[in-house]
ZAVODREN-792524 format. One record per residue (C-alpha): residue number from 1; residue in one letter; x, y, z. Coordinates in nm, 3 decimals. Layout:
N
+-----+---+---------+---------+---------+
:   k : r :      xx :      yy :      zz :
+-----+---+---------+---------+---------+
: NUM : a :       X :       Y :       Z :
...
+-----+---+---------+---------+---------+
***
This chain:
75
+-----+---+---------+---------+---------+
:   k : r :      xx :      yy :      zz :
+-----+---+---------+---------+---------+
:   1 : m :   6.349 :   9.488 :  14.047 :
:   2 : k :   6.361 :   9.189 :  14.283 :
:   3 : y :   6.074 :   9.100 :  14.515 :
:   4 : r :   6.106 :   8.899 :  14.833 :
:   5 : v :   5.842 :   8.791 :  15.085 :
:   6 : v :   5.963 :   8.717 :  15.437 :
:   7 : f :   5.750 :   8.507 :  15.673 :
:   8 : e :   5.794 :   8.420 :  16.040 :
:   9 : f :   5.569 :   8.247 :  16.293 :
:  10 : q :   5.644 :   8.150 :  16.652 :
:  11 : s :   5.438 :   7.990 :  16.926 :
:  12 : e :   5.526 :   7.823 :  17.254 :
:  13 : d :   5.593 :   7.488 :  17.089 :
:  14 : s :   5.687 :   7.566 :  16.729 :
:  15 : a :   5.857 :   7.817 :  16.506 :
:  16 : m :   5.899 :   7.858 :  16.134 :
:  17 : s :   6.038 :   8.112 :  15.897 :
:  18 : d :   6.090 :   8.132 :  15.524 :
:  19 : v :   6.191 :   8.371 :  15.249 :
:  20 : y :   6.027 :   8.357 :  14.906 :
:  21 : n :   6.198 :   8.511 :  14.604 :
:  22 : c :   5.940 :   8.618 :  14.347 :
:  23 : r :   5.967 :   8.681 :  13.973 :
:  24 : d :   5.751 :   8.992 :  13.973 :
:  25 : e :   5.536 :   9.218 :  14.187 :
:  26 : q :   5.214 :   9.025 :  14.123 :
:  27 : e :   5.366 :   8.696 :  14.237 :
:  28 : a :   5.499 :   8.873 :  14.549 :
:  29 : q :   5.158 :   9.029 :  14.623 :
:  30 : d :   4.989 :   8.690 :  14.583 :
:  31 : k :   5.238 :   8.518 :  14.817 :
:  32 : f :   5.201 :   8.802 :  15.070 :
:  33 : a :   4.821 :   8.766 :  15.067 :
:  34 : e :   4.844 :   8.386 :  15.101 :
:  35 : l :   5.077 :   8.409 :  15.401 :
:  36 : q :   4.875 :   8.688 :  15.562 :
:  37 : d :   4.567 :   8.465 :  15.535 :
:  38 : s :   4.763 :   8.179 :  15.696 :
:  39 : l :   4.850 :   8.402 :  15.991 :
:  40 : v :   4.488 :   8.514 :  16.036 :
:  41 : h :   4.382 :   8.149 :  16.053 :
:  42 : a :   4.668 :   8.052 :  16.288 :
:  43 : i :   4.632 :   8.351 :  16.523 :
:  44 : d :   4.288 :   8.501 :  16.574 :
:  45 : p :   4.363 :   8.875 :  16.547 :
:  46 : a :   4.078 :   8.966 :  16.787 :
:  47 : g :   4.237 :   9.100 :  17.104 :
:  48 : c :   4.588 :   9.097 :  16.955 :
:  49 : e :   4.830 :   9.369 :  16.855 :
:  50 : v :   4.799 :   9.399 :  16.477 :
:  51 : t :   5.005 :   9.592 :  16.224 :
:  52 : d :   4.831 :   9.597 :  15.887 :
:  53 : e :   5.020 :   9.792 :  15.622 :
:  54 : p :   5.044 :   9.735 :  15.245 :
:  55 : a :   5.382 :   9.558 :  15.270 :
:  56 : h :   5.385 :   9.447 :  15.634 :
:  57 : y :   5.136 :   9.241 :  15.835 :
:  58 : c :   5.210 :   9.141 :  16.194 :
:  59 : v :   4.994 :   8.990 :  16.466 :
:  60 : i :   5.109 :   8.940 :  16.827 :
:  61 : n :   4.927 :   8.766 :  17.109 :
:  62 : r :   5.147 :   8.839 :  17.410 :
:  63 : e :   4.920 :   8.650 :  17.649 :
:  64 : a :   4.959 :   8.326 :  17.452 :
:  65 : g :   5.322 :   8.394 :  17.351 :
:  66 : i :   5.242 :   8.375 :  16.979 :
:  67 : y :   5.343 :   8.606 :  16.698 :
:  68 : g :   5.374 :   8.606 :  16.324 :
:  69 : y :   5.455 :   8.845 :  16.047 :
:  70 : v :   5.486 :   8.867 :  15.672 :
:  71 : r :   5.673 :   9.142 :  15.492 :
:  72 : l :   5.708 :   9.223 :  15.122 :
:  73 : l :   6.043 :   9.370 :  15.020 :
:  74 : a :   6.130 :   9.524 :  14.685 :
:  75 : e :   6.497 :   9.567 :  14.602 :
+-----+---+---------+---------+---------+
***
């Protein structure tokens, strides 16, 4: 089975996205947790729309025009 972690972040003045191909589920879980933590530090989830599922984390601050998500895919 292949594991992929997809990351995207966008603010008014910057945007970034990346896809990480992982050797196994543990590596994918670790990368997911690392990127989720990065989003929490970049976008304070207080007062934002948050989706927090085992393989999908998304935070949106519509007022500030900022969003980010990380998703773990198993193929």
